[in-house]
Steps between C-alpha positions, in 0.01 A plus 500: 500500500650828383462825695620846402429868551278657230274790426150359457229689304135402515225666299132436547182631331276708726150349532560227243226268634235772481608613155482138386142472628408792273699388193712190557635461143569870452677532835721198425581634155600839640719332760674291235557810287663684790709197582633461145537868411612649832619254766697255283701763304555725804624211717741392228617859437593540868688170517238315700367145472130432461430212739132439432151642480253413778149551374490878498843536659855518363819392687852606394844507656796737448865493600486875556237664720550825308422320175184356664379847605580657158306220338202554729499876436513447120216250520270728703577807286435309179183354645380846612533629142297209367233542765467867407376406152318179589122478499323551828438169672793344318788635708734258673695629799792309648651510842873418517699396801878461523708331772870433531536174694603139517321265260490128439555381142345171383539447127364808327282596797578709806333528841579571861461797731665736250218428254229514770606845610499629139144367471399686819658816362291490183183471712599825676571687175243739358331408170757608238765529768809328647577398860845408632616308803745672735794297371416604146472867596835491680672398178321728253429820698793694355528321164210648300480872567182551297287296743351587838400268781225506757561302821201299626691400811514146629213280386388169643442280193348155469739204518801706615592487872665838532357836384638617166600855413302615194557783253286614206676635193398845379512500121575871476797637299515799740514279812819453699631179648429598863208312647199676656231368728169431330275804544153430643323723248713516189276487193244730355248232575578546869433872472179418319386263775573758769323764301201274457446464873546870563247577230252260652538653845468850361194409301682485168596866479766578248511164331567660162871539575530120473513553127854631532607209722336214317415588148841603363617137523546342162485152652382414848677164469833679534388618844384159605849358474645776721217500757657436839178507704395197696246305292207296630201296395198431720402145427129401524406454865344166593144487624502278811141576594260209530280683252687458170269757348694764695791478257419855397635620840838341441508633141402847620769496768757408230386778266483770769844415640641513147358848445601634844854361487546648150454840663802458723787724378789289379310173453411342167193271509383249235133520389223285645442359147850355489481375858170319442652283224657308790172449689450138603834400344793339679800706388820561692558860615835518319330412167224760551761761588703420190197508269364830638847657556436569869693431814226484763178300522215565740273205560232429759155385590177630645249316713167653601253351741202721553636844588843366607788494264860370496760605242834325470765655280869443428757683291753283314837608358533286185879540490528297821156338508479619858232690689591857592168571663197303613201598710152398608227757523182428701202728512140561415384548141424866574871546571608378156626841388711552811647150457588570136665829596696325775614231258619757244688686775678191626597394146635850437707473818632158402610638161637820664258719305336826607125518555315817400295650780128434468534229238191302591303315234170656601633855465633493148414382152124478535511261797253446784508460876169312499574127536156394375548711187849357461378144519225568242760654273727196532210268411434709188867506407527123525193457274626757248835328465337175403440666159172316451195698386271300732692639799479865404151560633606373842826699487306817425258428784788469748671817373172688531457365853849616586428851371168513687678409825767769438405765239860629510646161397668617176631156397145359497368793296785464249436124466135571418591779256734256319238224486229723355743682268589176333141378501379804299696411185287216367147381553612145589714627787244738644234226492711292740433772758137535394549845350478677169823653368366848585418391857848347540656824371302707748594276791866515397485881508331501847760271654791672332392829659479323835843349451643848427407613853749249653727412208687170483744361245208334319324839472803659343531218247140560392563871489808451282299284255223761482751776435674296230173460318459880502850551351615648831800276538702764688244479781470123456873467573462694824206281603694177429792639704267548789388136466863387522559730798211331683589143403845434353442120512217489240613440139176646367610843626820484292305373200261793539795739498649318199179550302480870585868550407462334160182695417687813608767441238758359745507137387851428627390598850191288448721195438701587809194478718416162358841391625399640840175302489701190417724555801202480739319228299716297254206331325395692189130549454307563174480865609877533535567350157243736354664804660842384379364475146346846523832645615709320233264619224541856627877459466476361141628162631243296314679165519527535878134600510399189305695275738330655804149505352526145371547392862133592551328181390128582461401135484670414829314513832455861614661487845334827594154632408671819386720309257217549249601857436870427479425230243262726305724806486811284465356348181432847359865591556621168364311553176660846473842356575466231234398775258812699576714187455316418175398157633169493317422130565550546876291817492216315327504226765498758783204676338308170516600451864363839602146426373375323813602802703309731268194283547529516881530877493222531241724675248394511136848453361864578578618827348779748545236744624412256779863452598555874514243520774679236708848651507490849647856610427602851599680552166335415172811347335482215754141429399582543133764230526232252610256614231764471224568138606128420495467649153795293376333192652186561295279627783233747373566851622131601547175331595192447280722423200582873456771601254769691698627661173157642401516868397200556729692395811621790724857495612612601855530872427159510333336318794654738749378801300151348469445393863721692741344817637183398321161347568340237274155345487356202318376150569618147562439287195294191566321633805427860398605627848595867516876558498667814638870562550680813626880500502714771656831613356688287759306184401252496790190343350138486613283248316134408503350198324131457573469497879868429561759775549855529629801729498844376389795588284577481126841484335612471140718194440631513142181485294287360783290678761554325835260558786482410869176523701507402871179299468636314197864446406750617240409448132584654165293613202534623144305778329386524135322765301153392391479605132117507505469661842357846569498724803118499525510123558803520735678233298793667323750273679514139607686379812585130536611334824584128519130421559278806421436757229390860537405777256535866597562859401679784676240729661717737707 
């Protein structure tokens, strides 16, 4: 048996198991590409020997520890460049660990403590980073002047008897060789987290300045790899009650602790969505930590008998698999909020974090101090998350009960506003709740106004969506920022901000926030792929858009009720993308695939005019890019078989001159209802059709007139001269929406 001293390098893919669950073949192919194109040539270039690959890991040895470090630096810098241009959801990040120590050689293989320590070092490296043992650092600290080092002190690592000194490499050409201690709050993300809590406590005042902190980043993923905050996931609590129907209490405890811990300055918390993928599964803490890129895991249980309750919780450090805190909390159900606050405080103390004064769940983010209202809300939440239409009626009933028990319970009001907002869009959906579409719309408005009195993160997400529809994406960005400030653990808040950014003309920032959403929840939803496609199209990256949008498989099971809209709008964008890429056969197939969605939404046909109403970009060139692609794909521009090149069609300038600062009168064709429309110079529009009236806004988008009415939604229209029309009949012009036709004349 041969033994010798060697520099051992181990590289490992971050979250490989979870990535494989999403796309096993694609993940393996990307790993093999990196292995062949980066690791193999770099190891050879720096005089190393590739020992073997181990699933998603790579083992190499070097005679020189300096060569080993230079190799690791080259690998990570090359990989960072490739990740910068890779499609979202298809990044691979590696952790690399290096140790100088004694190894055992058996044939072509190596093992022993020297290899084990290198493996422990890679587990302590940041994604995209390098960690060194103390013996390694001692030999390289003055050899590569361009690198810096951060000391993590002595770390107790699994399988090694004595603590090991650990250093992280700073890949900064301006850094010096002298080590520094790891700062507690180093990254911009840390500043953001601290700001979020301050904003919550201060009622959200001044949130707009977050734009300067967050939105200049070209890629949030670059910050993830340098984030030095403690990271944690709250695993689903077990329900130990005799009544198994009380699982909603354990789920609610998990969700609330996730939200409250995410408000601690200096702590990064994974979303409840990601955590719940491990519910009822037997997975080792170290595997969960590796897949979610976190260090700490909080797990526990809740048992309720009558009004008495017991909560057990323990905090695990995945690097050692040891418990750093454990506690039992006994009390009455009406003390649940105090027990949650106490638990958050003790966890903060265990992690050496600072609590913000007054950070109680009931006092911020639309919470409640009424335990009966809280329990009703948790019942509704559990039913809502089942994603089954038959459960919605009961979910709504519980939410309404919660709001009746505490009229200031903003979360309950926002949940109802969201339910009814989604129910208003199609007759089939509103019927589930026993309402007409108009009734659902009216209820959505009522509950939205209630939610605004005690705003929560969910309220700000709805507000952002409403503002986007009105082409007020500047304000939509601010609303989405508020949602993140109130709950930094929810990926939907980052997706909301991504959407607003892209519609605002800042698609690169939109992609960055999808990276942020992926950090808190690695599993990509239909919605996230849709938003990625929207951003890529806005950047003229049509091939990347096609890859993202093709990930939305409309024939697969819709994992969320709301996937319907991502599928529907995603297909519209995919058709446009295929048009831009001149893939006519693929475009034709996609046009067939969209037909079932048109039937469900009671649309006559798919046209460019219809698509223009769906994508409320701030700048017309972004919308024009989509419309050009649809035209190339053979999609009709206008409804009713109208010829867009007709000499009778009014262009944008002619429509503005005809309608703005004017009043028109006429009738709706088919029903004969009286039609009146008065438009101010700034686009403010008051309309009356029969007994219905509303006030909204009108804009000119190329040669389309696009309109938003609060009681309806955004849609676009075209206007033609009527060659046989006369003023006396009020029919000199014809206006065509996607569904209706009007004739009119200017009267004032």
